[in-house]
C-alpha distance (Angstrom), angle and dihedral (degrees) to the residues before:
residue distance angle dihedral
M1 . . .
T2 3.78 . .
D3 3.77 120.4 .
V4 3.81 92.6 -111.2
A5 3.80 92.3 48.8
L6 3.81 90.6 49.3
L7 3.80 91.6 49.0
I8 3.81 90.6 49.6
R9 3.81 89.7 49.5
I10 3.82 90.9 50.0
F11 3.81 90.3 47.4
V12 3.81 92.8 51.2
V13 3.82 93.0 46.1
F14 3.80 93.7 51.2
L15 3.79 93.6 39.6
R16 3.83 87.3 58.0
I17 3.80 91.0 45.2
G18 3.80 91.3 49.1
A19 3.80 90.9 47.3
M20 3.81 94.1 50.7
A21 3.82 102.3 31.7
F22 3.78 100.1 102.5
G23 3.78 122.6 150.4
G24 3.78 98.4 47.5
A25 3.76 134.6 -71.0
Y26 3.80 98.1 -63.9
A27 3.79 91.5 51.9
A28 3.82 89.2 50.4
I29 3.81 96.4 52.7
P30 3.84 94.0 90.6
L31 3.80 88.7 52.0
V32 3.81 92.1 49.2
E33 3.80 89.7 48.7
Q34 3.80 92.1 51.4
E35 3.81 94.7 46.1
V36 3.83 98.9 40.4
V37 3.81 102.7 34.0
T38 3.79 107.8 23.9
E39 3.81 104.6 31.4
A40 3.82 108.5 22.6
G41 3.82 96.4 30.0
L42 3.80 92.1 -145.4
M43 3.83 89.9 144.8
D44 3.81 139.3 -4.0
Y45 3.80 125.7 -106.6
S46 3.79 94.0 -100.0
E47 3.81 91.0 54.4
F48 3.80 89.1 46.4
T49 3.81 93.1 55.2
D50 3.81 89.3 47.4
L51 3.80 88.0 51.0
L52 3.81 91.2 52.5
A53 3.80 91.0 51.2
L54 3.81 91.3 49.7
D55 3.79 90.1 44.3
E56 3.80 90.9 56.5
I57 3.80 94.3 57.4
T58 3.80 98.3 43.5
P59 3.80 120.7 84.5
G60 3.78 120.3 -111.7
P61 3.80 138.8 51.2
I62 3.79 110.7 -31.3
L63 3.80 98.0 -136.5
I64 3.80 93.4 48.0
N65 3.81 91.4 47.0
C66 3.79 88.7 49.1
A67 3.80 91.3 52.0
T68 3.78 91.1 47.7
F69 3.82 93.2 48.7
V70 3.82 94.0 47.0
G71 3.80 92.0 46.1
M72 3.81 90.9 48.6
R73 3.80 92.1 49.1
A74 3.80 93.2 47.5
A75 3.82 101.5 41.0
G76 3.79 111.5 -0.3
I77 3.79 122.8 -120.4
P78 3.83 95.2 -20.6
G79 3.81 88.6 53.0
A80 3.80 91.3 49.7
V81 3.81 91.9 51.5
V82 3.81 93.9 45.6
A83 3.82 94.0 46.4
T84 3.79 93.0 47.7
L85 3.81 94.7 48.1
A86 3.80 92.6 45.3
C87 3.80 91.1 49.1
V88 3.82 94.2 55.2
L89 3.81 100.7 36.0
V90 3.82 101.1 83.2
P91 3.83 96.2 35.6
C92 3.80 91.4 54.3
V93 3.79 93.0 51.4
V94 3.81 93.6 43.0
A95 3.83 93.4 45.4
I96 3.78 92.4 54.5
G97 3.81 91.2 49.7
L98 3.81 94.0 45.3
L99 3.78 92.3 48.2
F100 3.78 90.8 61.3
L101 3.82 92.3 46.3
F102 3.81 94.9 44.8
R103 3.80 93.1 50.3
R104 3.77 89.6 53.9
F105 3.84 100.1 42.8
K106 3.84 106.2 23.8
E107 3.82 95.0 117.6
T108 3.81 96.2 54.4
A109 3.81 120.7 108.2
L110 3.80 91.7 -125.4
V111 3.81 93.4 57.1
Q112 3.82 92.2 44.3
S113 3.82 90.0 51.6
A114 3.80 91.8 47.6
V115 3.82 91.5 51.3
L116 3.82 91.2 51.3
T117 3.81 91.2 49.3
L118 3.80 91.4 49.9
K119 3.81 90.9 51.2
C120 3.81 90.7 53.8
M121 3.80 92.5 47.7
A122 3.81 91.6 49.8
L123 3.80 90.8 51.1
A124 3.82 91.2 51.7
L125 3.82 91.6 50.2
I126 3.80 92.3 48.7
A127 3.82 91.9 48.2
S128 3.81 90.6 49.9
T129 3.79 91.7 52.0
M130 3.80 92.2 45.8
V131 3.80 91.7 54.0
K132 3.83 91.8 48.5
L133 3.80 92.9 48.7
A134 3.81 92.2 46.3
M135 3.79 92.3 49.7
N136 3.81 90.6 48.3
A137 3.82 91.4 49.8
V138 3.81 93.7 48.5
N139 3.82 95.0 40.8
S140 3.79 99.3 36.1
D141 3.78 122.8 162.0
A142 3.80 89.4 -122.9
A143 3.78 123.9 110.8
Y144 3.80 88.9 -93.0
T145 3.78 102.6 83.3
D146 3.78 100.3 131.1
I147 3.81 125.4 111.0
A148 3.81 93.1 -103.6
H149 3.80 90.5 60.3
G150 3.80 91.0 50.2
V151 3.80 91.4 50.0
Y152 3.82 90.9 47.5
V153 3.82 92.8 50.6
A154 3.81 91.7 46.1
A155 3.82 91.0 49.3
V156 3.81 92.3 50.4
M157 3.82 90.5 48.8
C158 3.82 92.2 49.3
I159 3.81 93.6 46.8
A160 3.81 91.7 47.8
F161 3.81 90.6 48.9
Y162 3.81 91.2 48.3
L163 3.82 92.7 49.7
M164 3.79 94.1 48.1
H165 3.81 99.1 38.5
W166 3.79 105.8 36.6
K167 3.80 102.5 20.2
R168 3.82 90.9 40.4
L169 3.80 94.2 -135.9
R170 3.77 116.8 163.4
P171 3.82 116.2 -103.1
L172 3.82 96.9 -119.4
P173 3.85 96.8 61.5
V174 3.81 89.8 44.0
M175 3.83 91.7 50.6
L176 3.80 91.3 46.9
G177 3.81 90.6 47.8
C178 3.80 91.3 50.1
G179 3.80 88.9 49.0
V180 3.80 91.8 51.9
V181 3.81 91.1 48.0
N182 3.81 90.3 49.5
V183 3.81 92.4 49.7
V184 3.82 91.0 49.5
V185 3.80 92.1 47.4
S186 3.83 90.4 48.5
M187 3.82 91.9 48.3
L188 3.79 90.8 50.7
G189 3.80 88.7 51.8
M190 3.77 94.5 -122.4
């Protein structure tokens, strides 16, 4: 595939993602997975999960970082620029239009009902992604496929969830702590 054809393909993929990625970045992750991994074949699922992990620890909006990383992987710096611009083009235009409409009609029952429906849909998308990521972490293709590895991964996930949800710790210290624990466990050969 020529460079121009690849850049056009990247642009179209991320233009579609940007046009359909409503509900925030986490709600859009299943859409990004479908477009980037399943349909466009720009990366495989293992690379995609690595990308999500890297995306979580880098500053900036998750969906834009994701577009930039995928574009960079597929076509270098030009791909990163094209993917990023395509990802934000439609949302910027739509957001400006919706802002004017929402300001005018935000108190109506129809708008209130639509907002509630969108919240429920976003929750379902996030839950779907969480289950897929958890299953991939527990049943990874790595050398660690025994039951002890699955229990270890599940325990780390539960502890991290507990610390962030009930103890209200910020995600970055929890992620760093989990990383340190994982390095120690790996060094001990467990």
